[in-house]
C-alpha positions in Angstrom: 28.3 12.9 33.2 28.3 14.2 36.7 30.9 16.7 37.8 33.9 15.3 39.7 34.9 16.5 43.1 38.2 18.0 41.8 36.4 19.9 39.0 33.8 21.1 41.5 36.6 22.3 43.8 38.4 24.1 40.9 35.2 25.8 39.6 34.3 26.9 43.2 37.5 28.8 43.4 37.6 30.0 39.9 40.7 28.1 38.8 39.2 26.7 35.5 38.8 30.0 33.7 40.5 30.6 30.3 41.2 26.9 29.7 40.9 27.3 25.8 44.3 28.8 25.3 46.3 26.1 27.2 44.5 23.4 25.4 45.3 25.1 22.0 49.0 25.4 23.0 48.9 21.7 24.1 47.5 20.7 20.7 50.3 22.5 18.8 52.9 21.1 21.3 51.6 17.6 20.5 51.8 18.0 16.7 55.3 19.5 16.5 57.2 16.4 17.8 55.5 14.2 15.1 56.3 16.8 12.4 60.0 16.8 13.5 60.2 13.0 13.4 58.6 12.9 9.9 60.8 15.8 8.6 64.0 14.0 9.8 62.8 10.7 8.3 62.1 12.3 4.9 65.5 14.1 5.1 67.2 10.7 5.8 65.4 9.1 2.8 66.3 12.0 0.5 70.0 11.6 1.6 69.9 7.9 0.7 68.3 8.5 -2.7 70.7 11.4 -3.4 73.7 8.9 -3.2 72.3 7.3 -6.4 70.6 10.3 -8.2 71.8 13.9 -8.4 68.2 15.2 -9.1 65.4 15.6 -6.6 62.8 12.8 -6.8 59.1 13.6 -7.5 58.2 12.5 -4.0 59.8 11.0 -0.9 58.1 7.9 0.5 58.2 6.5 4.0 56.4 3.3 3.5 53.1 2.4 1.9 51.0 5.5 2.1 53.1 8.2 3.6 54.6 10.3 0.7 56.1 13.8 0.7 55.6 15.7 -2.6 58.8 17.6 -3.5 57.7 20.4 -5.9 58.2 22.9 -3.1 61.8 21.6 -2.6 62.7 22.2 -6.3 63.2 25.9 -5.5 66.3 24.9 -3.4 67.9 23.4 -6.5 70.3 20.7 -5.3 69.6 17.8 -2.9 72.0 19.3 -0.4 70.1 22.6 -0.3 66.8 20.7 0.1 68.3 18.7 3.0 69.5 21.9 4.7 66.1 23.4 4.4 64.4 20.3 5.9 66.8 20.0 8.8 66.5 23.7 9.4 62.7 23.4 9.6 63.1 20.5 12.1 65.4 22.6 14.2 62.9 25.5 14.1 60.0 23.3 15.1 62.1 21.9 17.9 62.9 25.3 19.3 59.2 26.3 19.0 58.2 23.1 20.8 60.6 23.9 23.7 59.0 27.4 24.1 55.5 25.9 24.1 56.5 23.3 26.7 58.0 26.0 28.9 54.8 28.0 28.6 52.7 24.9 29.5 54.9 24.0 32.5 54.8 27.6 33.7 51.0 27.9 33.3 50.3 24.5 35.0 52.6 25.4 37.9 50.8 28.8 38.3 47.5 27.0 38.3 48.6 24.5 40.9 50.2 27.0 43.2 47.3 29.5 43.1 44.8 26.7 43.5 46.7 25.4 46.6 46.7 28.9 48.0 42.9 29.3 47.4 42.2 25.9 49.1 44.4 26.7 52.1 42.8 30.1 52.5 39.3 28.7 52.3 40.2 25.9 54.7 41.7 28.4 57.1 38.5 30.4 57.1 36.4 27.3 57.5 38.3 26.2 60.5 37.6 29.5 62.1 33.9 28.9 61.5 34.0 25.3 62.7 35.8 26.4 65.9 32.6 27.8 67.2 31.0 24.3 66.8 33.8 21.8 67.4 36.4 23.8 69.2 40.0 24.2 68.1 41.5 21.0 69.4 38.7 18.9 68.0 39.8 19.8 64.5 43.5 19.4 65.0 43.8 15.9 63.6 41.6 16.5 60.6 43.4 19.8 60.0 46.8 18.2 60.1 45.8 15.5 57.5 44.2 18.1 55.2 47.2 20.4 55.2 49.9 17.8 55.0 48.2 15.2 52.8 45.0 16.2 51.0 46.0 19.7 49.7 49.4 18.6 48.4 47.7 15.6 46.7 45.2 18.0 45.0 48.0 20.4 44.0 50.0 17.5 42.4 46.9 16.2 40.6 46.2 19.7 39.1 49.9 20.3 38.2 50.4 17.0 36.3 46.9 17.1 34.8 47.4 20.5 33.2 51.0 19.7 32.3 50.3 16.5 30.4 46.6 16.8 29.3 45.6 16.9 26.5 49.1 17.0 25.1 50.3 13.4 25.8 47.1 11.7 24.5 47.2 13.9 21.4 50.9 13.0 20.9 50.0 9.3 21.2 47.3 9.6 18.5 49.4 11.9 16.3 52.2 9.3 16.4 50.1 6.2 15.8 48.3 7.6 12.7 51.5 8.2 10.5 53.0 4.9 11.8 49.9 3.1 10.5 50.3 4.9 7.2 53.9 3.7 6.9 53.1 0.0 7.5 49.8 -1.0 9.0 50.6 -4.7 10.0 54.0 -3.9 11.5 52.7 -0.9 13.5 49.9 -3.1 14.9 52.4 -5.8 15.8 54.7 -3.3 17.5 51.8 -1.8 19.5 50.5 -5.2 20.6 54.0 -6.3 21.6 54.5 -3.2 23.8 51.1 -3.5 25.4 51.8 -7.2 26.3 55.2 -6.3 27.7 53.6 -3.6 29.8 51.1 -6.1 31.2 53.9 -8.6 32.0 55.8 -5.8 33.7 52.8 -4.9 35.8 52.2 -8.5 36.8 55.9 -9.0 37.7 55.7 -5.8 39.8 52.6 -7.0 41.7 54.3 -10.4 42.3 57.4 -8.7 43.7 55.3 -6.6 46.1 53.1 -9.4 47.6 55.2 -10.3 50.6 57.3 -7.2 50.8 55.2 -5.3 53.5 55.4 -8.4 55.8 59.1 -8.5 55.4 59.4 -4.8 56.2 57.3 -5.1 59.3 59.4 -7.9 60.6 62.6 -6.1 59.7 61.6 -3.0 61.7 60.7 -5.1 64.7 64.1 -6.8 64.7 65.9 -3.5 64.2 64.0 -2.2 67.2 65.1 -5.2 69.3 68.7 -4.7 68.2 68.6 -1.0 69.1 67.2 -1.8 72.5 69.8 -4.5 73.1 72.6 -2.0 72.1 71.2 0.6 74.5 70.6 -1.8 77.4 73.3 -4.3 76.8 75.8 -3.0 79.4 73.0 -2.9 82.0 71.8 -6.4 81.2 75.4 -7.5 81.7 74.9 -6.9 85.4 72.1 -9.5 85.7 73.2 -12.1 83.2 76.4 -13.3 81.6 77.8 -10.9 79.0 78.1 -13.7 76.5 74.3 -14.1 76.6 74.0 -10.5 75.3 76.3 -11.3 72.4 74.4 -14.5 71.6 71.1 -12.6 71.6 72.7 -9.9 69.4 74.0 -12.5 66.9 70.6 -14.2 66.8 68.8 -10.9 66.0 71.5 -10.0 63.4 71.1 -13.4 61.6 67.3 -12.9 61.5 67.8 -9.4 60.1 70.2 -10.5 57.4 67.8 -13.3 56.4 64.9 -10.8 56.1 67.0 -8.3 54.2 68.0 -11.0 51.7 64.3 -12.0 51.4 63.4 -8.3 50.7 66.2 -8.0 48.1 65.2 -11.3 46.5 61.6 -10.1 46.2 62.5 -7.5 43.6 66.0 -8.0 42.2 64.7 -10.8 39.9 62.2 -8.5 38.3 64.6 -6.6 36.0 66.5 -9.7 34.7 63.2 -11.5 34.2 61.8 -8.5 32.2 65.0 -8.3 30.2 64.9 -12.1 29.4 61.3 -11.6 28.1 61.9 -8.3 26.2 65.2 -9.1 24.4 63.7 -12.1 22.4 60.5 -10.1 21.6 62.4 -7.0 20.3 64.9 -9.3 18.5 62.0 -11.0 16.7 60.4 -7.7 15.9 63.7 -6.4 14.5 64.1 -9.6 12.3 60.6 -9.2 10.9 61.3 -5.5 10.1 64.5 -6.5 8.3 62.7 -9.1 6.3 60.1 -6.6 5.2 62.8 -4.1 4.2 64.8 -6.7 2.2 61.6 -7.9 0.4 61.9 -6.4 -3.1 58.1 -6.4 -3.5 57.6 -4.6 -0.2 57.3 -0.8 0.0 59.0 -0.4 3.4 62.4 1.2 3.4 65.0 1.8 6.0 63.9 5.4 6.7 60.3 4.4 7.0 61.2 1.6 9.4 63.2 3.9 11.6 60.4 6.6 11.6 57.8 3.9 12.4 59.7 2.6 15.4 60.4 6.0 16.7 56.8 7.1 16.4 55.5 4.0 18.2 58.1 4.5 20.9 57.1 8.1 21.4 53.5 7.2 21.5 54.3 4.6 24.2 56.1 7.1 26.4 53.3 9.6 26.0 50.7 6.9 26.9 52.7 6.1 30.0 52.9 9.7 31.1 49.2 10.2 30.5 48.4 7.1 32.5 50.5 8.4 35.4 48.6 11.7 35.2 45.3 9.9 35.4 46.5 8.0 38.5 47.5 11.3 40.2 44.2 12.7 39.1 42.3 9.8 40.9 44.3 10.4 44.1 43.5 14.1 43.8 39.8 13.3 43.3 39.7 11.3 46.6 41.5 14.1 48.4 39.2 16.8 46.9 36.1 14.8 48.0 37.4 14.8 51.6 38.3 18.5 51.4 34.8 19.3 50.1 33.2 17.4 52.9 35.0 19.7 55.3 34.2 22.9 53.4 30.5 21.9 53.1 30.1 21.2 56.8 27.3 23.3 58.2 28.1 25.9 60.8 25.8 27.6 63.3 24.6 30.9 62.0 24.9 33.9 64.3 21.6 34.3 66.2 19.6 37.5 66.3 19.5 39.8 69.3 22.3 38.1 71.2 23.2 39.6 74.5 26.4 41.4 75.4 28.2 39.7 78.3 28.7 41.8 81.4 31.7 41.2 83.7 31.5 38.0 85.6 30.5 38.6 89.2 29.1 35.2 90.5 30.3 32.1 88.7 30.9 30.5 85.4 29.4 27.0 85.4 29.5 24.0 83.1 26.5 21.8 83.5 26.6 18.2 82.1 28.3 19.3 78.9 29.2 16.8 76.2 31.1 17.9 73.1 31.9 15.9 69.9 33.9 16.5 66.8 32.6 16.2 63.2 33.3 12.5 63.1 31.2 11.9 66.3 34.2 11.3 68.5 33.8 12.5 72.1 36.0 15.4 73.1 34.4 16.1 76.5 31.7 14.0 78.2 29.3 15.0 80.9 31.4 17.7 82.5 30.0 19.7 85.4 32.4 22.4 86.8 32.3 25.8 88.5 34.8 28.7 88.2 34.6 31.8 90.3 36.3 35.3 90.1 39.5 35.4 92.2 39.8 31.6 92.0 42.9 29.8 90.7 41.9 26.5 89.0 44.6 24.1 87.8 43.7 21.5 85.1 45.6 18.2 84.9 44.7 15.7 82.2 46.0 12.4 81.0 45.3 13.8 77.5 46.6 17.2 76.6 43.7 17.5 74.1 41.1 17.1 76.8 42.6 19.9 78.8 42.9 22.2 75.8 39.3 21.4 74.8 38.1 22.5 78.2 40.0 25.8 77.9 38.6 26.4 74.4 35.0 25.7 75.7 35.4 28.3 78.3 36.7 30.7 75.7 33.6 30.2 73.6 34.8 27.7 71.1 32.7 24.5 70.6 29.0 24.0 70.8 27.9 21.3 73.3 25.6 18.6 72.0 24.3 18.2 75.5 24.4 20.4 78.7 24.9 24.1 78.9 27.5 26.8 79.9 26.3 29.6 82.2 27.9 33.0 82.8 26.3 34.1 86.0 22.6 33.9 84.9 23.3 34.2 81.2 23.2 31.1 78.9 26.2 31.0 76.6 24.0 30.3 73.6 22.3 33.7 74.2 25.6 35.5 74.2 27.5 36.6 71.1 30.8 34.8 70.6 32.6 38.2 70.2 31.2 39.3 73.5 32.5 36.2 75.3 36.0 36.6 73.7 36.1 40.3 74.9 35.6 39.0 78.5 38.3 36.3 78.2 42.0 36.3 77.6 44.2 33.4 76.5 47.8 33.1 77.6 50.0 30.6 75.7 53.2 29.2 77.0 55.1 31.6 74.7 52.8 34.6 75.5 52.0 34.4 72.6 54.5 36.9 71.3 53.1 38.9 68.4 55.1 40.7 65.7 55.3 44.4 66.8 56.6 46.5 69.7 56.4 45.4 73.3 53.9 48.1 73.9 51.6 46.7 71.1 52.0 43.2 72.5 50.8 44.5 75.9 47.9 46.7 74.8 46.9 44.9 71.6 46.7 48.3 70.0 44.3 49.7 72.6 44.9 53.0 74.4 46.7 52.6 77.7 48.4 55.0 80.2 52.2 54.5 80.4 52.1 54.2 84.2 49.6 51.3 83.8 52.0 49.5 81.5 54.9 49.9 83.9 52.8 48.6 86.8 51.6 45.6 84.8 55.2 44.7 83.9 56.2 45.0 87.6 53.3 42.9 88.9 54.1 40.2 86.2 57.9 40.3 87.0 58.6 41.4 83.4 59.8 44.9 84.1 63.6 44.1 84.2 63.5 42.0 81.0 61.6 44.7 79.0 63.6 47.7 80.2 66.9 46.0 79.4 65.8 46.0 75.7 67.3 48.7 73.5 64.1 50.7 73.1 62.3 49.5 76.1 58.5 49.4 75.4 59.1 50.4 71.8 61.5 47.6 71.0 60.3 45.5 68.1 59.9 41.8 68.9 58.7 38.7 66.9 57.0 35.4 67.7 60.3 33.6 68.0 62.2 36.3 69.8 65.0 34.6 71.8 65.4 37.5 74.1 62.4 36.3 76.1 63.8 33.1 77.6 62.4 30.8 80.3 59.1 32.2 81.6 59.7 35.7 80.2 57.3 35.3 77.3 54.6 33.7 79.5 54.9 36.5 82.0 54.5 39.1 79.2 51.2 37.4 78.5 50.3 37.7 82.2 51.1 41.5 82.0 48.8 41.7 79.0 46.0 40.1 81.1 46.7 42.4 84.0 46.1 45.4 81.7 43.0 43.9 80.0 41.3 42.9 83.3 39.2 40.1 81.8 36.6 38.1 83.6 38.3 34.8 82.7 41.9 34.0 81.9 43.0 30.7 80.4 46.7 30.0 80.7 48.7 27.3 79.0 51.6 27.0 81.5 55.1 26.3 80.1 56.9 23.2 81.3 59.1 23.5 84.4 62.8 24.0 83.8 63.8 23.5 87.4 64.3 27.2 88.2 62.3 27.9 91.3 62.9 31.7 91.1 61.2 31.7 87.7 58.2 29.7 89.0 57.8 32.0 92.0 57.8 35.1 89.8 55.3 33.6 87.5 53.0 32.6 90.3 53.1 36.2 91.7 51.8 37.4 88.3 48.9 34.9 88.4 48.1 35.8 92.0 47.9 39.5 91.0 45.3 38.5 88.4 43.3 36.8 91.2 43.4 40.1 93.2 41.7 41.7 90.2 38.9 39.2 90.6 39.8 37.3 87.5 38.9 33.6 87.2 42.2 32.0 86.3 42.3 28.5 84.7 45.8 27.1 84.2 46.6 24.0 82.2 49.2 23.0 84.8 52.7 21.8 84.0 54.3 22.5 87.4 53.7 21.1 90.9 54.2 24.6 92.4 51.0 25.7 90.6 49.1 22.6 91.8 50.1 23.4 95.4 48.8 27.0 95.1 45.5 26.1 93.2 42.2 26.7 94.9 40.8 23.7 93.0 42.4 21.0 90.8 40.4 19.4 88.0 41.7 16.0 86.9 40.5 14.9 83.5 40.7 11.3 82.3 39.1 9.8 79.1 37.2 13.0 78.4 35.5 13.0 81.9 36.2 14.7 85.2 37.9 12.0 87.3 38.7 14.1 90.4 38.2 17.6 91.9 40.0 18.9 95.0 43.1 20.5 96.4 46.6 19.2 96.0 47.1 17.6 99.4 43.5 16.2 99.4 44.0 14.5 96.0 47.4 13.1 96.9 45.7 11.4 99.8 42.6 10.0 98.1 43.3 9.7 94.3 45.6 6.9 92.9 45.3 8.6 89.4 46.4 12.0 90.7 49.4 10.4 92.6 50.4 8.5 89.5 50.2 11.7 87.3 52.2 13.7 89.9 54.9 11.0 89.9 55.2 10.7 86.1 55.1 14.4 85.5 56.9 16.0 88.4 59.2 13.3 90.0 62.8 14.6 90.6 64.3 11.8 88.4 62.2 13.1 85.5 63.4 16.6 86.1 67.0 15.5 86.1 66.5 13.8 82.7 65.0 17.0 81.3 67.8 19.1 82.6 70.4 16.8 81.1 68.6 17.1 77.7 68.6 20.9 77.9 72.2 21.2 78.8 
């Protein structure tokens, strides 16, 4: 039998070691409930017989072939003492079973949590490797699905598998065997009846779900229409009679009520129908059992009948739980197969004798570059662009992912399937990735702020003269914010520090770039908040980078940046749609005019300000 994807994944990360002990504990935990039921059944039968006889019988029978010899009970003397001993043993077994179940639950939870941690860690490392081939944004969708869906599904599959296997299948077998020994025909009849009722319940459930998705889709559509009418009703009253709005609302409400009744009717009949079928079946089974008990020639007694029913019921519950564990296991198998497909994706090995990248002096050029993700979807298509030291380039895109993918490509993430990237006269494929990253610096809209002191955030733990730090803060307009902190440069900050409001965190990233003096700086500009003073201070910091002969590429979110840019690159559907300056593009490009209107119109800014306040 071939190894399953989930088993392969577990073995790869060493999570299937020492499996013998949990299986042994599961075996004992499966046997103990059966022993408890039988002990209580024999105790009940001994109680019944003791009402007619004062001495202990030679054996206690629970049906045809299930007898308990009583010589070991003779030492207790009276029936009451024997009953006390049997009940005490059942209680002791019950407490032992609880301890074993606690151990199994704890062990399975440990396995699931640590397996999940191993998968997440491996996936994190793999995404770093794949970033060199596919870029960062190219993996975003797949990464989101893997982290939010696949790994939790695998964790649940492992958790419930180890929690319920092999315990519940063993409980099922261990219950059926003594039930068959008590009375073979009645046990078979009970099992067949339960299986048939289970099949009927599944069929009824499928019938109730047939049209439910259609009803839900229609219901959501009508609810959306009602919400829209509630929101726009007063405005519509200005162009049509108000009564027309109320008539439309009443019509939508009637349709919604009808659909909700249909949704309710699709499942509320299931339970009554199941009850109407089950009650006669169980009534007939109860009558048959009573007939067998009252038959003087039959060997079935009341105690045996109760134990037999309880054993069959316990086996049914265990079978149901084992089936659910198998269903979760199948879901986890599918998720594990997809996760393995990611982990087994080939990555480009680091080449030998790669060059170190000198500081950019001429230009960074992208020549007919096409980039795809692992599924073959285009991320960038036939891009040809040029970036020069001291040049401010603004990128505006109809898709944020396209703009981020261009920035990542310049930072050395992503391997083109066509075209090339040139640093002066150096081909990017001949340059080590670490060397490219040393010559580049990324500024996020929030800095990014790193956990540590302000000094460590600026220098990234590199040596720096204090005077240079102060100058960098002044050039980036961050001096006042930093020196108002309790310990100035030695103040501890975190990624979500609320003391850096507005553009303060972004300007701290600019100060970091001024100190680092990279060849290329990629900046993810924060959205405009309508404060022109903030925007002016931020632009001054970027302009100082240009004076250091840094090629600055900004993923623009502000019209003030577009006005100052030496070139604006407009991306649309993974391609370069337009290149030029702000005034030039406003004149010749319909797409650029439309994007400026939708992104930077005064009415949009008023709406944003109202949301902020």
